LUMLUM-981342 format. One record per residue: residue in one letter; x, y, z of N, C-alpha, C in turn. Coordinates in steps of 0.1 Angstrom, whole numbers, plus 5000, padded with zeros to 4 digits. Example, Ala and Ser with C-alpha at 12.3 -4.5 7.8 and 13.67 -1.06 7.14 Angstrom:
BEGIN
A513249435078512349555078513249675078/S512849785071513749895071512950005079/
//
This chain:
BEGIN
X658068606784659568616786660168666773/X660968766773661668816761663168796761/X663768816773665168806774665568686783/X666768626779667268506786668768526789/X669068616798670468656800671368536804/X670868436811671668326815672168236804/X671668256792672168186780673068256771/X673368386774674168466765675568406762/X676268366773677668306770677568176762/X676468096765676367976757676068006743/X675368106740675068136726676268186718/X677068276725678268326718679268216716/X679468126726680368016725679967916714/X678667896712678267806701678667866687/X678467996686678868066673680368066671/X681068066682682568056681682967916675/X682267816680682567686676682067656661/X681067726658680467696645680867786634/X681767886637682067996628682767936615/X683667856616684367806604683367726595/X682567636601681567566594680567656587/X680167756595679167856590679667936578/X680967976579681568056568681567966555/X681967846557681967756545680567736539/X679567726547678267706543677667836536/X678067956541677568076536678268126524/X679568106523680368156512680368306512/X680768366501680868506500679568576499/X678568516493677268586490676168546498/X676268446508675168396516674568276510/X673768206519673168086515671868116507/X671168006503669968026495668868116502/X668568086514667568166521667968316522/X669268346524669768476525669668546511/X670068476501670068536487668668556482/X667668466485666368466479665368536488/X665368516501664368566510664868696518/X666068686524666468786534667068916527/X668068896520668769016515667969096505/X667269046495666469126486665469206494/X664769146504663769226511664369326521/X665469296526666169396535666569516526/X667169486515667569596506666369676502/X665269616499664069686495663669776506/X663669736518663169816529664269926533/X665469906528666470006531666470126521/X665770116510665670216500665070346505/X665670466501666870476493668070446502/X669070386496670270346504670870456511/X671170446524671870546531673370546529/X674070646533675470656531676270556540/X675670536552676270456562675270366569/X675770246572674870146579675670076590/X675070046602675669966612674869836612/X675669726612675069596612675369526625/X674269466631674469386644674469246640/X675369166645675469026642675668996627/X676769036622677069036608677568896603/X677868806612678268676608679568686600/X679668616588680868626580680868746571/X679968836573679968966566679368966552/X678568866549678068856535677168976531/X676269016541675369126537676169256538/X677069276547677969396547678669406534/X679169296529679869306516678969356505/X677769306505676769346495676469496495/X676269546507676069686509677269766505/X678469716509679769796505679869796490/X679569696483679669696468678669786462/X677669826469676669916464677070066468/X678270076474678670216478678370256492/X677870176500677570206514678770186523/X679070276532680070256542679470176554/X680070066557679369966567680269956579/X679669966591680269926603679569796607/X680269686607679669546609680269486622/X679369446631679769396644679169256646/X679869176655679369046659679969016672/X679268926680679768886693680768776692/X680968716681681968606679683168656672/X684368636678685568676672685868596660/X685568466661685868376649684968416637/X683768456639682968506628683568636622/X684068726630684668846625685968816618/X686668716622687968676615687568636601/X686568556600686168506587685668626578/X684868716584684368826577685568916572/X686568936580687669016577688468956565/X688668826565689368766554688668776541/X687368776541686568786529686268926524/X686569026533686169166530687269266528/X688469216525689569296522689369396511/X689669526512689569616502688169686501/X687269646509685869706509685769796521/X684869896520684669996530683869946542/X684469846549683769786560684569796573/X684069846583684769856596684169746605/X684969646608684569526616685069536630/X684169516640684669506653683769426662/X684269366673683569276682682569356690/X681369316691680369376700679369276705/X679169266718678169186724676869266724/X675869226716674669296714673769296726/X674169226736673369226749673969326759/X675169386755675869476764675469626761/X674769686771674369826768675469926766/X676569906774677669996773678369986759/X678469866754679069846741678169906730/X676869886731675869936722675970096722/X676070146734676070296735677370346729/X678470276729679670316723679570336708/X678570276701678370286687678170426683/X677670506692677370646689678670726686/X679770676691681070736688681870676678/X681270576671681970506660682170586648/X683070546639683270616626681870606619/X681470706612680270716604678970746612/X679070736626677970766634677670916633/X676370966634675170876634674970806621/X674570686622674370606610672970626603/X672970606590671770626582670770516583/X671170396589670370286591671070176599/X670270086605670869976612670169846607/X670869736606670269616602670769496611/X669869396612670269276620669569166612/X670369086605669768986596669768846603/X668568786605668468656609669268626622/X669168716632669968696644669268716657/X668168796657667468826670667068696677/X666768586669666368466676667568386681/X668868436678670068386684670668466695/X670068576698670568676708669768656721/X670368636732669768606744668968726750/X669468846748668768966753668669066741/X667369096738667169196727666769336732/X666269346744665869476749667069576748/X668269546751669369646750669469696736/X669269616726669369666712668269776710/X667069746713665969846711666169966720/X666769956731666970066740668170156735/X669170096730670470176728670670216713/X670070146704670370176690670070316686/X668970376691668670516687669770616690/X670670586699671770676702672770686690/X672770576682673770566672673170606658/X671870626657671170646645670870796642/X670870836630670370966626668870976628/X668371096630666971106632666171046621/X665170966624664370896614664970786607/X666170746611666870636604666170506607/X666070406598665370286600666270176607/X665670086614666269966619665469856612/X666169776604665569666597666169536602/X665269446607665669316612664869206605/X665569096603664868976598665068856608/X663968776609663968666618663268546612/X663568426617662668316614661268356618/X660268336609658868386612658368326625/X657968416635657568376648656368276648/X655568286638654368206638654668066632/X655768046625655967926618657367866621/X658067926631659467886634659567736637/X660367656630660467516634661067506648/X660567426656660967406670660167296677/X660167296690659467186697657967186695/X657367296691655867296690655467316675/X656467326666656067346652656867236644/X656067176635656667066627656167076612/X657067056603656667046589656066906587/X655066896579654466766576654066746562/X653966626558653566586544652566466546/X651466476539650566366540649866336527/X649366216525648666176513647266146517/X646266206510644866176512644166136499/X643066066501642366016490641066086488/X640766136477639466216474638366116472/X637166166471635966086470635966016456/X636666066446636665996433637965916432/X638565886443639665786443641065846439/X641165976438642466036435643266056448/X644666036447645566056458646166196457/X646066276468646666406468647666416479/X648866466476649866496486649866636490/X649866666503649866796508650966816518/X651666936518652666966528652167086535/X652667096547652267216555653067226568/X652567306577653167326590652067296601/X652467206610651567176621652067246634/X651167326640651567406651650767356663/X651367306673650767256685650767356697/X651567466696651567566706652167696700/X651767806704652267936700652768016711/X652068026722652368116733653368056742/X653567926742654467856751655867856745/X656567976746657867996740658967986750/X660167996746661267986755662567956747/X663467876753664667846747664667706743/X665167676731665367536726666667526719/X667167406718668467376712668167336698/X669067386688668867346674670067366666/X669967356653671067386644670667486633/X671567566629671267656618671567586605/X672567506604672867426592673167286596/X672567186590672867046593674367016592/X674866956602676266916602677167006610/X676667116615677467206622678067146635/X679167186640679867116651679067116664/X678467236667677767256680676367296678/X675467246687674167286687674067426694/X673067506691672967636696671667666703/X671567756712670267796718669467886708/X668167856706667267946699666368016709/X666068146708665268216717663968246710/X662968166713661668186706660868306712/X660468396703659668506708658468526699/X657268546704656068566697656168706689/X655268726680655168856673654868966683/X654068936693653769036703654969076711/X655768966715656968996723657969076715/X658169046702659069116694658669266693/X657469286688657069416685656769506697/X656169446707655969526719657269566726/X658269486725659569526730660069646723/X659769656710660169776702659269886705/X657969866704656969976706657070046719/X657369966730657470016743658770106745/X659570106735660870186736660870286725/X659670326720659570436711659770406696/X659770276692659870246678658570226672/X658370256659657170236652657470146640/X656570066636656669976625656170046612/X656970056602656470116590656870036577/X657169916579657369826567657569686572/X657069596564657169446568657069366555/X657769256555657769156544657669016550/X656968926543656868786547657068696535/X658368696531658668616518658568466520/X658168406510658068256509658968206497/X659268076498659968016487659067976476/X659068046465658068026454658767976441/X660067966441660767926429661167776429/X660567696438660867556439662067526448/X662767626453663767596463665067566456/X666067526465667367496460667567346456/X666567266458666567126453667467036458/X667967056471668966956477668466896490/X667166896491666566846504665866706501/X666466626492665966496489665766406501/X664666356503664366266514663966336527/X663966466527663566546539662466636536/X661666666546660666776544661366906544/X660866996536661667116534660667236531/X661167356535660367476531660267496516/X661067426509660967436494659567386489/X658867306498657567256494656367336498/X656667456504655667536511655667676505/X655167696493655267826487654267926493/X653267886501652267966506652468006521/X653567956526653867976541655268046542/X655368166548656568236549657468186560/X658668146558659568096569660368216575/X660268336569661068446573660168576574/X660468656583659768786584660868896584/X660669006577661569116576660769246580/X661269316590660469436595661369556595/X660769676592661469796593660769886604/X661669936613661170016624661870156624/X661270256629661870386631661570436645/X662570506651662370556664661770696664/X660870716672660170846672660870956679/X661970916687662771016693662171076706/
//
């Protein structure tokens, strides 16, 4: 299963409720994961920077602002009006065109081809495909809005290690044969192919839980490959600098420098 259309309205409503909290958590430049894992690798895969970019699910606009400050003209979209309102307040004076777009709606996606700056030199979708109930419309319709050979770069929670019902972080203490105690942290995976929808939070303390749409690597990439996209770049960044240091008392990805919590991929459409 790749798409979950019955959950689309639920997903958008959750982001409407969480928008103010999310904006405060992200700030102007993004949270720790975005600044250290997502944005640098997305920018790397975007090189050389195109003149124009369309962003799907821009949230409060933190990556759009980063691109705009680098001289890129950005069309940034989101399905949540509250998210766009936050992005607009933070993005005054920057070359960013913000408007509401339901990324599961084929007609709305097709209309991107007539937007200002289309055809775009690239498309991005940062840490959002796992929040979008239907992703096949994106892979079907984005080529209409992109210049020939333009990349589509997306980042997601790593499908192999995504925390959820079948994946848990663990920490254990073991004793060696010479009596030494060793503490080890890792990820315990009890199922991979049994994917679907689960409820969770993006940031602890947010007002509403949200649906997550778990998809395997095969489901993600075959959805793209079957629609004419080819993969020509991929990153699997891990937290290697010790993390942000505010997860006291909780297991955290800060303790797992050899396991990537995020995957960033670059695709191009063959036309």
